[in-house]
C-alpha positions in Angstrom: 0.9 -6.0 -5.9 -1.9 -3.8 -4.9 -2.8 -0.8 -2.7 -3.7 -1.5 0.8 -7.3 -0.7 1.3 -6.3 2.0 3.8 -3.0 3.2 2.5 -0.3 2.9 0.0 2.5 0.5 0.7 4.4 0.3 -2.6 7.8 1.0 -0.9 7.7 -2.5 0.6 6.8 -4.4 -2.5 8.6 -7.3 -0.9 5.9 -7.3 1.7 3.2 -8.6 -0.6 2.4 -12.2 0.0 1.1 -15.5 -1.4 -1.2 -18.2 0.0 -1.2 -21.7 1.5 -3.4 -23.0 4.3 -0.1 -23.4 6.3 0.9 -20.4 8.5 4.2 -20.2 10.2 3.8 -20.1 14.0 5.0 -16.5 14.2 2.7 -15.3 11.4 -0.2 -17.2 12.9 0.4 -15.5 16.3 0.6 -12.0 14.7 -2.6 -12.6 12.8 -4.4 -13.8 15.9 -3.3 -10.7 17.8 -4.4 -8.3 15.1 -7.7 -10.3 14.7 -8.4 -10.0 18.4 -7.6 -6.3 18.4 -9.9 -5.7 15.5 -12.7 -7.7 17.2 -12.3 -5.6 20.3 -12.2 -2.4 18.3 -15.3 -3.4 16.4 -17.2 -4.4 19.5 -16.4 -1.1 21.1 -17.3 0.8 17.9 -20.6 -1.0 17.7 -21.6 -0.3 21.3 -20.4 3.3 21.0 -22.3 3.8 17.8 -25.5 2.4 19.3 -25.4 4.9 22.2 -24.3 8.0 20.3 -26.9 10.7 19.7 -27.8 12.3 16.3 -29.1 15.8 16.2 -32.3 16.6 14.4 -31.9 16.8 10.7 -28.5 15.0 10.7 -27.7 11.5 9.8 -24.6 9.4 9.7 -24.4 10.0 5.9 -25.7 13.5 5.6 -23.5 16.2 4.0 -23.6 18.1 7.2 -21.5 15.4 8.8 -18.4 13.8 7.4 -19.8 11.4 4.9 -18.3 10.5 1.5 -19.8 13.6 -0.2 -17.4 15.6 -2.4 -15.9 18.5 -0.6 -16.7 17.0 2.9 -14.5 14.0 3.5 -11.2 15.4 4.5 -8.9 12.4 5.0 -5.7 12.2 3.0 -5.6 10.5 -0.4 -3.6 7.6 1.0 -6.5 6.6 3.3 -9.1 4.6 1.4 -11.4 3.3 4.2 -12.3 6.6 6.1 -15.8 6.9 4.7 -18.8 5.2 3.3 -21.6 6.2 0.9 -25.3 6.6 1.2 -27.5 3.9 -0.3 -27.3 3.9 -4.1 -24.4 6.4 -4.3 -21.2 5.8 -6.2 -17.7 7.2 -6.1 -14.9 6.5 -8.6 -11.3 7.4 -7.9 -8.3 7.4 -10.2 -5.0 7.6 -8.4 -1.4 7.9 -9.7 1.3 6.7 -7.4 5.0 7.2 -7.9 7.4 5.5 -5.5 11.1 6.2 -5.8 14.0 4.3 -4.2 17.6 5.2 -4.2 20.7 3.5 -2.7 20.8 0.7 -0.2 20.3 0.1 3.5 21.5 -2.7 5.6 19.2 -2.6 8.6 19.0 1.1 9.5 22.3 2.0 8.0 22.9 3.3 4.6 25.3 1.1 2.5 27.5 2.2 -0.3 28.0 0.1 -3.4 31.4 -0.9 -2.1 29.8 -2.2 1.1 27.2 -4.2 -0.9 30.0 -5.6 -3.1 31.5 -7.3 0.0 28.6 -9.8 -0.2 27.3 -9.4 -3.8 28.6 -8.6 -7.2 25.7 -6.3 -8.0 24.2 -3.3 -6.1 20.8 -1.8 -6.9 21.1 1.9 -7.7 17.6 3.4 -8.4 14.1 2.0 -8.7 10.9 3.7 -9.7 7.5 2.1 -9.3 4.4 3.7 -10.9 0.9 2.7 -10.4 -2.3 3.8 -12.2 -5.1 2.7 -9.9 -8.9 2.8 -10.2 -11.2 2.4 -7.2 -15.0 2.2 -7.2 -17.2 2.4 -4.1 -21.0 1.8 -3.9 -23.3 2.3 -1.0 -25.4 -0.8 -0.5 -27.1 0.7 2.6 -26.5 3.9 4.5 -24.0 2.0 6.6 -22.5 -0.6 4.3 -20.3 0.2 1.3 -18.6 -2.1 -1.2 -15.2 -1.3 -2.7 -13.1 -2.7 -5.5 -9.5 -1.7 -6.4 -7.2 -2.6 -9.3 -4.3 -1.1 -11.1 -1.6 -1.2 -13.7 2.1 -1.1 -12.6 5.3 -0.1 -14.3 8.7 -0.7 -12.6 12.2 0.4 -13.7 15.4 -0.5 -11.9 19.1 0.2 -12.5 21.8 -1.9 -10.9 25.5 -1.2 -10.7 28.0 -4.1 -11.1 31.4 -4.7 -9.6 34.3 -4.3 -12.1 35.1 -7.9 -11.3 31.8 -9.1 -12.8 31.4 -10.0 -16.5 28.0 -10.7 -18.0 27.2 -12.4 -21.3 27.0 -9.9 -24.1 28.5 -7.0 -22.1 31.9 -5.5 -22.2 33.9 -4.7 -19.1 33.1 -1.0 -19.7 29.3 -1.6 -19.2 28.8 -1.1 -15.5 25.1 -0.6 -15.2 22.2 -3.0 -15.9 18.7 -1.7 -16.6 15.5 -3.8 -16.0 11.8 -3.0 -16.4 8.4 -4.7 -16.0 4.8 -3.8 -16.4 1.4 -5.4 -16.0 -1.8 -5.5 -14.0 -1.5 -5.6 -10.2 -3.5 -7.7 -7.8 -7.1 -6.8 -7.2 -8.9 -6.1 -3.9 -12.6 -6.4 -3.1 -13.7 -5.0 0.3 -16.7 -4.4 2.4 -16.9 -1.3 4.8 -19.4 -0.9 7.6 -19.9 2.2 9.7 -20.6 1.3 13.3 -21.2 4.9 14.5 -24.5 6.7 14.2 -22.9 10.1 14.8 -23.0 12.9 12.1 -19.4 14.0 13.0 -17.7 10.7 13.9 -17.2 7.5 12.0 -15.9 4.1 13.2 -15.6 1.9 10.1 -14.7 -1.8 10.1 -13.5 -3.2 6.8 -12.7 -6.7 5.5 -11.1 -7.2 2.1 -9.9 -10.1 -0.1 -6.9 -9.8 -2.4 -7.1 -11.7 -5.7 -3.9 -12.7 -7.5 -4.6 -11.0 -10.8 -1.0 -9.7 -11.2 1.8 -11.7 -12.7 4.6 -13.5 -10.9 6.3 -14.6 -14.1 7.4 -11.4 -15.7 10.7 -11.6 -17.6 13.4 -9.2 -18.5 17.1 -8.5 -18.2 18.9 -10.0 -15.2 22.5 -11.0 -14.6 21.7 -14.3 -16.2 20.8 -12.6 -19.5 17.7 -11.3 -21.4 14.2 -12.8 -21.1 15.0 -14.2 -17.7 12.6 -14.4 -14.7 12.7 -11.1 -13.0 13.3 -11.0 -9.2 10.5 -10.7 -6.6 10.4 -6.9 -6.4 9.9 -6.6 -10.2 6.8 -8.7 -10.3 3.5 -6.9 -10.5 1.5 -9.5 -8.5 1.9 -11.8 -5.5 0.3 -15.0 -6.8 -1.5 -15.4 -3.5 -4.9 -14.8 -2.1 -5.0 -12.5 1.0 -7.4 -11.2 3.5 -7.2 -7.6 4.7 -9.1 -6.7 8.0 -9.0 -3.1 9.2 -10.6 -0.5 11.4 -10.7 3.3 10.9 -11.7 6.1 13.2 -12.5 9.6 11.8 -13.7 12.7 13.5 -14.5 16.3 12.4 -15.1 19.4 14.5 -15.8 22.6 12.5 -12.7 23.1 10.3 -10.5 20.5 12.1 -10.6 16.8 11.5 -8.4 13.8 12.5 -8.4 10.1 12.4 -6.5 6.8 12.7 -6.6 3.4 11.2 -4.9 0.0 11.4 -5.1 -3.1 9.4 -3.3 -6.1 7.9 -2.7 -7.9 4.6 -2.4 -11.6 5.4 -1.4 -14.0 2.7 -3.3 -17.3 2.9 -1.2 -19.6 0.6 2.0 -20.2 -1.2 1.7 -19.2 -4.9 2.1 -21.6 -7.8 5.9 -21.0 -7.8 6.3 -22.1 -4.2 6.7 -18.9 -2.2 4.7 -16.2 -0.6 5.6 -12.6 0.4 5.5 -11.7 4.1 2.4 -10.5 5.8 1.9 -6.7 6.0 0.7 -4.8 9.1 0.1 -1.0 9.0 -1.2 1.9 11.1 -1.8 5.5 10.3 -2.8 8.7 12.1 -3.7 12.0 10.4 -5.0 15.5 11.1 -6.2 18.2 8.8 -7.6 21.7 8.5 -10.0 23.4 6.1 -8.1 26.6 5.1 -10.7 27.8 2.5 -14.1 26.6 1.3 -12.3 24.8 -1.6 -9.0 23.8 0.1 -7.9 21.7 3.0 -4.5 20.4 4.1 -3.5 17.2 5.8 -0.6 15.7 7.7 -0.2 12.0 8.2 2.1 9.6 9.9 2.3 5.9 8.8 4.1 2.8 10.1 4.4 -0.4 8.1 5.8 -3.7 9.1 6.4 -6.4 6.4 7.4 -9.9 7.0 10.0 -12.0 5.2 9.4 -14.0 2.1 8.7 -17.7 2.7 9.9 -20.2 0.2 11.5 -19.2 -3.1 11.1 -19.0 -6.8 13.1 -21.8 -8.4 14.1 -19.5 -11.2 15.7 -17.1 -8.7 17.0 -19.6 -6.2 19.9 -20.5 -8.5 23.0 -20.2 -6.3 24.9 -18.0 -8.7 21.9 -15.7 -8.9 21.1 -15.5 -5.2 24.7 -14.9 -4.1 25.4 -12.2 -6.7 22.2 -10.2 -6.9 20.6 -9.1 -3.6 17.2 -8.7 -5.2 17.2 -12.5 -6.0 17.8 -13.4 -2.3 14.6 -13.8 -0.2 16.6 -12.8 2.9 16.6 -9.2 1.5 12.8 -8.6 1.8 10.6 -7.1 4.5 11.3 -4.8 7.4 9.9 -1.7 9.1 9.3 1.7 7.6 7.9 4.9 9.1 6.7 7.6 6.7 5.3 11.2 7.1 3.0 12.7 4.4 1.7 16.2 3.6 -1.4 16.5 1.5 -3.9 18.9 -0.1 -7.5 18.4 -1.0 -9.2 20.7 -3.6 -12.9 20.8 -4.4 -15.5 23.2 -5.7 -19.0 24.2 -4.6 -20.0 25.2 -8.2 -22.7 23.0 -9.6 -20.7 21.7 -12.5 -17.7 20.7 -10.4 -19.3 19.9 -7.0 -19.0 16.1 -7.5 -15.3 16.3 -8.3 -12.3 16.4 -5.9 -8.6 16.6 -6.6 -6.2 15.3 -4.0 -2.4 15.1 -3.7 0.0 13.7 -1.1 3.8 13.7 -0.7 5.6 11.4 1.7 9.2 10.7 2.8 10.6 8.1 5.1 11.7 9.1 8.6 12.7 5.5 9.7 13.8 2.4 7.8 14.9 -0.8 9.3 15.2 -3.3 6.4 16.0 -7.0 6.4 19.3 -7.8 4.8 20.5 -5.5 1.9 17.6 -3.6 0.3 16.9 -0.4 -1.7 16.0 2.5 0.6 12.8 4.4 0.0 13.3 8.0 -1.1 9.8 9.4 -1.7 6.1 8.7 -2.4 3.9 10.9 -4.6 0.1 10.4 -4.8 -2.2 12.3 -7.1 -5.9 11.5 -7.4 -9.2 12.6 -9.0 -12.5 11.6 -7.3 -16.0 11.7 -8.8 -19.1 11.1 -6.7 -22.6 10.5 -8.0 
């Protein structure tokens, strides 16, 4: 699993995907629609950028505009594709992400353990996903920037069990099962191009490729015992190659700034175990204000749609496993989530610290419509440190 190049989508781990040159008709139509929208947006952006005027002394990447210079780019931490860098310039970012889930939803309705027990013998209780992510950006030209992202994930989950269930090696008094996994996530390589020539406006098209560097064969404790294949949401990778097109608009006027972006993460193939996660489509809009020379605040709204898993892992598709543990059933993955975030960006104009920026963002869900029975998102915390040179 990896960060989207534009935002963080860890809450819908199930929305990661795998690859095969076979698309379902519905996925193919969704991809075609998004691709056409992106083409229209890029065509408009290109024509707009060619006709926009640049004032004397300004350029699309000057620090008087809204380039990637420390202390100038004001987008929230969760937006990765809002800026580019001047030719020969680098930026390295470390981001820590903590995603917490608690309880269960069936569609839009919260479900108690007793409700889950009507269909399964186990009910997920809590889940924490942590990611340590490193991103590097390099300006190939004043308009073209390359970006690479990778990370390390740690996942912990607790599940409650019906009193009617008995697991090997456990007494009837043990009513909670703990599982954990860790490992490298998938890697993404992207190219970003700024179509606008304005010093206060950017229209950036991006295209990324996701590489399956994370594992899909992590083992741990399940209802079948120890050292068993963990379910889909406990794996750190997707096992599939993906493509990630996107477009981002950003604008700044004095102390105010705002923007929007949209994109997709489309899985190209089924993985080596015979399944792929559902395609992911996302859109965000944000606004911010510079309160002080060293501090700005942001508000962001995000919508994410994730498709269902196609195929299945033979190790999880065992009837006794699928019918008793909801995380082993592919019907319980994907859905729609709406989140809101508040963020702060800190930076300094002092010579020693002028290349550094500290950013934080906190998000909560305002809408969740999940397929089947799934754990509900509780919160997202992001904290990052950027260094430009």
